[in-house]
C-alpha positions, 0 to 999 in steps of 0.5 A: 867574213869570224868556235874559235869560231866566231869566220868577213872570217871570221868567225867565234873566236872565228871570223869571216873571210871573203870569195875568189877571183876570175880572169879578165880577157881584153879590156873590152871583152865581156866577162859573163857569169859563166866565166866567173863560175869556171874561174872560181870553181871550188876545191871540194870533191866528194869522197876525198880525204880531208884534214885529219883523214876524215872524208869530205863531201860537198853535201849530204844525200838529197831530201826525198820529201817535204817536212813540216819543220826541223830544229837547228842548234846554234851556239849563240844568239845573233845580236842582229840580223842586219846583213851589213853586220853579218860577220859571224857564224850565228848571224850568217847561218840564219841570214843565208836562208832569208836574205840573198845576194847578187851572186851565189856561192854554191856547196861546191864553192863555185859562183853562180847567178843569184838575184842577178841573172847575169854579171858582165865586165865590159872593161876592167873597172865596170861591172854590170848586173842584170837582175831577175824579173819578178823577184818578190821581197817578203814585204810583198814588194817587187825587186827593182834596180833602186833596191840594189842601189840602196842595199849596196849603198848601206854597205858603203855608208860610213854611218852604218859601220858595215862589216863589209865596208872594206870590200867597197873601198874601190867602188866609185859609184853604184848606179841604176842603168835600167829598171833591172840593171845596176852598173858598178864603177870601180876606181881601179880594177878589183878582182875581189869585188865581184866575188864578194857579191856572193856573200852578205856584202851583196845582199839585196833588201827592200829599200822601203822595208828597211827604211820603214824599220828604221833603227829596229832593222835587223832586231825586230820585225821582218828583214824585207829580203827575198830568200826561201824563208822569211823571218818569223818569231824571234823569242829573245834568248831562246829561238828564231823561227823562219817560215817558208816563203811561198812567193819565192822566185826559185825552188821552194824550201822542203821544210815549212819552218826552221827553228834555230835554238840558241844553246851556248853550252856545248854539252847541251847542244850535243845532248839536244842532237842526241835526244832529238830536241835538235835535228842537227847543227853546224859547228859541232863541239869537237869533243862530241865528234865521237859521241855523235858519230857512234850514237846511231841516231844520225850521221856526222858529215865533214866538208871543205871549210876553207878554215884555219885555226889561228892565234889572233894577235890583237896587241903589238904595243906590248911584248908581242910587238917584238916578232921574236916573242911571237916566234917563240910562242909559235915554236913552243906551241903544241899544235899536234896535241891541240889538234888531237884534243881541241879538234877531235883529231879532225884537223891537221897541223899547219904552218900556213894561215891559208888552206891548201884548198884556197889555192885551187885556182893556181898552177901546180907550181904556184900552189907548191911555191905558196905552201912549201916555202913557209917557215917550219914550225917544229917545236923547239923550246930551247930556241924559243926560250932564247928568243924570249930572253933576247927580246927582254920579255922573260917574265912579261905578262900577256892575256889571251881570251878564252870561252866555253864555246867549245874545246876548239877555243878553250883548249887552244887558249890553254895551249897558248898559256902552257906554251908561254909557261915553258918559255918564261912568259906569264900568260893569263886567261880571260874568260868571255861568255859565248854570246859576247865573243862576237864583240871581239870583232866589232868593238875595240873596247871588248879587246881592251886588255887582251893580247890575243885570242883563238880565231878560226878564220873561214874564207868567204871566197875561194881566194887566199887574199880573203885572209891575207888582206886582213894585214893591210893598214887599216883593215877591218880585222887588223886589230893589232894595227900592223902596217907595212907599206910594201905589204899594202902595195902587194895587196893592191897589186893582187887585188888589181890582178884578174888572172887567177894564177898571176894573182896567186903568185903575188899572194904567195909573197904576201903569205910568206911575209905574213908567215915570217912576221907571224901576224897571226900564229897558224895552228891547224886546218879544220874541216866543216862538220855537220850532224843530221839525225835520221829524220832529215837530210840535204844540208850542204857540208861545206863552208858555203852554208854561210851564204847559200840558202842551205835550209831550203835543201833540208827535207825528209830522209825517207 
C-alpha cells in the first residue's frame, strides 16, 4: 500500500507498501506458518533509539479494563471502505479493525495466522491455506472456502481496478480444495505473495454480503467482514462509527464503540486531542509534537514506521526526464532543514528510498552493502547549477503538488520549490485539498500538470522489494512510466527468491539502480507517531496498525 502521507505505501502524499519474504527448503518441503513468522520477524525492539533520537516501542501499555467508547482523529474521510482499494492511511486505519486477512501482521512486524490457521508451501508454486472453523461474518454467515476464493478473486478481477492487483500477477488460480481449504497456484515462485496475505490484499469478506451490496459495497451498509468491529453509522463528512462485534472468533475488543472523526485541519486535530474531543490519533501533525508531548493530557509515542519521505517523480516527459535535473534537485534540497521543521526533528536525513529496518532479514554484510554504497547527498549548489545548465533546463517550469494535510507535506513542497530557485528552475506549487490528495494515487487525471509531489511511503511488508517493485514497468505506483528491462529482470529474480538473504542481495542492486537514477528523490526516514490521552491505552505504535486490528486492544488506562 501511500502526510506526505497519504503509505500498497502508500500513503497522504503517502502511499502504501507491502510485506516480506520467507525461506523455502527443498521443493517438496512443507513451509508452515511458524516458518513464515521466523523469517518475517520484524525489527522493532522496545526502548531503542529511532529516527531523530526518539525512543521506539512496539506498542503502548496494555489496557487495564474495558471502556464504552473512544474517539479517534483521522485527517481525511475515506472515499470508500472497499478492501480492494484500501490504499491509503484513512481507509486502512479504519478498515483494519473491521476486515481481516488470511495472515496477520503483528505490532512487532512479524507474521502470524489470521483467518487461515495454517499456511503451507508444499512446492515453490503452491500455497495451501487451511481456514479457521466457525468464523462468523458480520452479516451472520459463516466463513467457508467459497468466500476466500471470491474475495481473492475480486482482487484479480480487472474490472475492479484493485489497488492490490499487482500482488496477484503471478497467481494462476485460486481454488477451493476442501470446505475450509483454499489452494493458490502460482505461475512461478513468488516470495512476496504469501507476505501480502497479511495486508488488505488478503482480506476475506462474505461472498453473499458483497454481492448483495452490489455497487454500493464499501460506501454504504455493512462490509460483511469478520473483524472485532463491524461498520456502524457513517455520517458523511463527519464521522464513521464502529461497533464491537460480539460474535468475533478471537479476543473481544476492549471498547464497545470507536468513533473516527474526520478533521482535515492539522491544528483542529491537535486541539481536539488536547481538549479531549478526540482521545488519540495516528499521523500526528509534526508541528504539534512539542505541544502534545508537553501538554500533560496524554503521551506521544513513536514506533517503527518502515517509512521514508520522498519526492515522487510523476512526469518524466519534461525536464525531469533528464536524470541530471533530478540529481540537481537532490543536491540542492535542504533535507536537514526539512527534517527539523517538517518532521518536528523526529526523522533522519537519508539517501535511501528504503528504511534500514526493512533490511532486517539480511546478514550484517548484506545490510551494509545495501546502504553504504548509495550516492552521497551532501548539498552542492554549484554542481547542481552546472547540471541544470548541462541539461538545458535553466528557467524551465515544473509543478509540485502540496496540501494542508500537515507540514510534512507542505514544507517538503516548499523545500523543493526553494531548491529549484537556487539552481535556476521555476518550480510552482499546486495546492490540493486533503480529501482529494488520495486521488493522486488512483486517478491519472488528478496527476495531470503535476511533475512531482511529497510522498511518505510505508512498507506493507518487512521487505525492501515492497518499495523497489514500484519502478518496474507498469507498476501501480510507477506514475512516471519509467521502464528498464534490466531492472524488471532484477525485480523478477528477487520476487522468485525465497531465501531472505539471497533475495536482499538482489534487492541491493535494485536499490542502487533506483538511487543512482533518482526515480524518486529520497529525503528522510520517519517513525510512526501516536498520541493517547490519559483515559486510554493499548494502541500499537508501529506501522502494523494499517492491517492489524489495533482498536480492539485499546481500553482503559486505569
